[in-house]
N, C-alpha and C positions, 0 to 999 in steps of 0.2 A: 484617386478614387479607390475606395476600399469596399470590397464585397463582403457581405455577412454570410458566414457559412451557416447552413441550416442544421439544427440538431434534431435527431429522431430518437425517441425514447420508448422504452417499454417498462412496465411495472408489474410486479407480482406482490399483491397485498395479502396480509394475514397468513403468512407462511409459518409453519410450525418449526422454526429454527431460531435460535437466539441470534440477535444481531451481531454479537461478538464473533460467533462462529462463522456467520456469513461474510463478515468483513475480512476474515483471513483469506478467503478465496477471492473476494473482490479486489483486494490489494494486489493480487498477482496479475490482474488483467488491466489495471488502470493505465491509460496512455499507450497501450499496445495496439497494433493493427488487428482488425477483427479476426482475420485468418489465424494469426499468431495466438490471439486470446483464446479462440476455440480449441486450438491444439493444446494450449496450456491447461485448459479446463478438462480436456479429455483424459489427461494423464495425472490429474490431481485426485488424491485418494480421500478427499473429504466427502461426507455424506451430502452436503449441500451443493456439490459441484454440478450434478445433473440439473438441478433447479436453476442455477446461475447460467448454465449453458442454454437452457430453454428460454430464459429472459433475454439473453444476448442474441440468440437467433431471431426472437420476436422483434427486437429492435432493428435488426438488419432487414427483416421483412417489411417492417413499417417504413423504413427508408426507401426500399424498393417500390412499395405500393404508392406511397405519397409522391415519389418522384414521377411515376407514371401518371398519376391522377392530376397533379398540378403542372405537369410539363416541365419539371425541373431537370437539369442535367446533372445527375448524381452518379458518380462512378462507385459502384458497390465495392469494388476491389480496393478503393482508396479510402475506405472508412476506417476510423480508429475509435477506441473506447474513450470518450471524453470524460464522462463521470460514471462512477459505479458506487452506489450508496446503499447501505442497509440501515434503515431507520427503525426505531422502536415502534412496535405495534401495541395493542392493548395486552395486558397480562392476565392470564387466567389463574385465579387463586384456587389452590387445591389444599387438601388436608391429608396428612399421613398419620396413621395411628402411631402412638408413642407408648412407652411403658407406663404402667400404673394408671391407665385410663386417660392419659393426656393425649394431646394432638399437636403435631407440628405442622405449621403452615409453610407452604412453598409456592413458588410462582412458575408457571409455564410461560416462557417468553415467546412472543410472536414478533415477526419483523416484516417490514415493507421493503422489498428490494427494487431499486430503481437503477436502470442502466440507460445511458444516453450515448449515442454514437454520432459522429460528425465527420465531414469530409476534410481531409488535410489539404491545406492550401499549398499548391506546388508552384503556381505562377507568382511572379513578383518578389521572389526571394533575391535580395541584393546584399552582398557581403561587403562590408567596409574594410578596405585593405589596411588603412592606417591604424586601426585599433588592434587588429589581430597580430600584426607584425611587431608593433612596439608595445609589448606587454610590460607593465610596470614590475619592477623587482619586488619580490615578497620580503617583508621584514620579518625577522626572526624574533619571537618574543622569548625573553628570558625571565623566568619567574624567580624572584628574590624572596628568601624566607623572611618572615616577619621578625623572628627573634634571631639575631646574629650570633648570640652565644651558643644557641642550640645548633646552628648550622656549623660553627667551627668545631664543636665536639663531635658532630656526626661525621665531618670530613676527616678529622684527625684520629678517629677511633681505630681505623685499620691501617694507619700510616706506619710504615716500617715493618709490618708483620708479613710474613710469608705463610699464607694459609695452605699452600700446596705441599710444603715439606712436612714429613711426619715428625712429630716431637720425639726426640731421643732422650732417654733417661740417663742420668749420670750413674756410672758403675763403680 
């Protein structure tokens, strides 16, 4: 019998930050416990960090509220960040003046930030002893050069020379 864990999510749409910059912060918190993720965001020096913290706190509050409303047994201390995504939003096209009466076009990127949290399964973890004790031996891969003549000259190039001694000139 397998129980499905419920996901609780929060979303911030049309945020004035590029998705690439938001993903830098979201990568820091993926898979972490909520408390650890909030501490990580608090000490992150990116401009999008307060926004990500707000969305994460909202997801935790959604989990708390829905667990009370639907009578679910959700331990808020046992939540972790299951997914953290920054998707592209619509782009705002803008024009910047350029020399000689021309104009340069550029785009202001928007993003949709989605964070979902879920409860970690603690019950029902069974470790198989046979697999962990008898780990297979790792094979070592040796890369052979394609051109054997080049390999021989490369090996023999420094053979017999002592590079540490200073060259003495004949007097």
